[in-house]
C-alpha positions as CSV (number, residue, x, y, z in Angstrom):
1,M,26.3,119.4,-75.3
2,T,25.1,116.1,-74.0
3,T,25.7,112.8,-75.5
4,S,24.2,110.6,-72.9
5,R,20.5,109.5,-73.0
6,L,18.4,108.1,-70.2
7,L,16.2,105.8,-72.3
8,P,17.2,103.4,-75.1
9,D,15.8,103.8,-78.6
10,P,13.0,101.4,-79.5
11,R,15.3,98.9,-81.3
12,E,17.5,98.6,-78.3
13,A,14.6,98.3,-76.0
14,A,13.1,95.6,-78.1
15,V,16.5,93.6,-78.0
16,L,16.8,94.1,-74.2
17,A,13.2,93.0,-73.5
18,A,13.7,89.9,-75.7
19,V,16.8,89.0,-73.7
20,L,15.0,89.5,-70.5
21,G,12.1,87.4,-71.7
22,L,14.4,84.6,-72.7
23,L,16.0,84.6,-69.3
24,V,12.6,84.3,-67.6
25,L,11.6,81.5,-70.0
26,E,14.8,79.7,-69.2
27,E,14.1,79.7,-65.5
28,I,10.6,78.4,-66.1
29,A,11.9,75.6,-68.3
30,L,14.5,74.6,-65.8
31,G,11.8,74.5,-63.0
32,L,9.6,72.3,-65.1
33,A,12.2,69.9,-66.2
34,E,12.5,66.5,-64.7
35,E,15.3,65.9,-62.3
36,E,17.5,63.7,-64.5
37,D,17.3,66.2,-67.5
38,R,18.2,69.3,-65.4
39,P,22.0,69.2,-66.0
40,V,21.5,69.0,-69.8
41,I,18.9,71.7,-69.9
42,G,21.0,73.8,-67.5
43,G,24.0,73.6,-69.8
44,I,21.9,74.7,-72.7
45,L,20.4,77.6,-70.7
46,I,23.8,78.7,-69.6
47,G,24.8,78.9,-73.2
48,A,21.7,80.9,-74.1
49,S,22.3,83.2,-71.2
50,C,25.9,83.9,-72.4
51,S,24.4,84.6,-75.9
52,G,22.0,87.1,-74.3
53,L,24.8,88.8,-72.4
54,L,26.8,89.1,-75.6
55,V,23.7,90.8,-77.3
56,V,23.4,93.3,-74.4
57,G,27.2,93.9,-74.6
58,A,26.9,94.6,-78.3
59,V,24.1,97.1,-77.6
60,L,26.1,98.9,-75.0
61,F,29.2,98.9,-77.2
62,S,27.3,100.4,-80.1
63,R,26.0,103.2,-77.8
64,W,29.5,103.8,-76.6
65,L,30.8,104.0,-80.2
66,E,28.0,106.5,-81.2
67,A,28.8,108.7,-78.2
68,R,32.5,108.8,-79.2
69,R,31.8,109.6,-82.9
70,P,32.8,113.2,-83.6
71,L,30.4,115.6,-85.1
72,P,31.2,116.8,-88.6
73,L,31.5,120.4,-87.7
74,P,34.1,123.0,-88.7
75,P,36.7,123.9,-86.0
76,P,35.8,126.8,-83.9
77,G,37.3,130.1,-85.0
78,P,37.9,133.3,-82.9
79,N,34.1,134.1,-82.9
80,G,32.9,130.6,-82.5
81,R,32.2,128.2,-85.4
82,E,32.2,129.9,-88.7
83,Y,30.4,128.7,-91.7
84,S,30.5,130.1,-95.3
85,A,27.7,131.9,-96.9
86,R,27.4,129.0,-99.4
87,A,27.1,126.5,-96.5
88,L,24.3,128.6,-95.0
89,E,22.5,129.0,-98.2
90,G,18.7,128.2,-97.6
91,F,19.0,128.6,-93.8
92,P,15.4,129.5,-92.7
93,M,16.3,132.6,-90.8
94,E,12.7,134.0,-90.7
95,A,11.4,130.7,-89.3
96,V,14.0,130.5,-86.5
97,R,13.9,134.2,-85.7
98,P,11.0,133.6,-83.0
99,L,13.1,130.8,-81.5
100,L,16.1,133.2,-81.0
101,L,14.0,135.9,-79.4
102,A,12.4,133.5,-76.9
103,E,13.5,133.0,-73.2
104,H,16.2,130.3,-73.0
105,A,16.8,130.6,-76.7
106,P,19.4,128.5,-78.5
107,Q,22.4,130.3,-79.8
108,L,22.6,131.1,-83.5
109,G,25.8,129.1,-83.8
110,Q,24.0,126.1,-82.5
111,L,21.3,126.5,-85.0
112,Y,23.9,126.9,-87.8
113,S,25.5,123.6,-86.7
114,A,22.1,121.9,-86.5
115,W,21.5,123.2,-90.0
116,M,24.7,121.7,-91.4
117,L,24.0,118.4,-89.7
118,A,20.4,118.4,-91.2
119,R,21.9,119.2,-94.6
120,A,24.1,116.1,-94.1
121,G,21.0,113.9,-93.6
122,R,20.9,113.5,-89.8
123,T,17.5,113.2,-88.1
124,A,16.0,115.7,-85.9
125,P,16.2,113.6,-82.6
126,W,19.8,112.8,-83.2
127,I,20.7,116.4,-83.9
128,A,18.7,117.6,-80.8
129,R,20.4,115.1,-78.6
130,R,23.9,115.8,-79.8
131,L,23.6,119.6,-79.7
132,A,21.2,119.9,-76.7
133,L,18.5,121.7,-78.7
134,P,14.7,121.4,-78.5
135,V,13.6,118.8,-81.0
136,E,10.9,121.1,-82.4
137,A,13.5,123.7,-83.3
138,V,15.6,121.1,-84.9
139,Q,12.7,119.5,-86.8
140,L,12.0,122.9,-88.4
141,L,15.6,123.0,-89.7
142,V,15.5,119.3,-90.9
143,D,12.3,120.0,-92.8
144,A,13.8,123.1,-94.4
145,A,16.9,121.2,-95.3
146,R,14.9,118.5,-97.1
147,T,13.0,121.0,-99.1
148,H,16.2,123.0,-99.9
149,A,18.0,121.6,-102.9
150,G,21.8,121.8,-102.4
151,P,24.3,122.7,-105.1
152,P,24.4,120.0,-107.9
153,P,27.2,117.5,-107.5
154,P,30.3,118.0,-109.7
155,G,29.8,116.7,-113.2
156,A,26.0,116.8,-113.0
């Protein structure tokens, strides 16, 4: 299971691009400023640069927190992770059977874990990244989980 990713998500990329753009604009502003205004403008730009570094630090810290968040899965039993029949109710076995018979197929236990995470409302890219599964296989489970109505909440 891998929790690292090479590319940032689009929101992170937008934040980082904005910070880099501001740094470039700061350098241009400092170069165009008159000689007597440069110390004041330089001080303002140093403050803005520190703010940009804080934003980048916040993005990196949020990625670190996400990577350390444990998956809400049951503990492994003697035969791997075990799920109750009620928890697996609605699992699209006929739809995933071709995936299990393919070369480099995911393990059934991984698909069960992906099913539980999909039922908990996680998105397909998130599940695929956390469980190292193909996104197409996980999307199949997420779509099935959305159409499957879980048991009614107590008191309903």
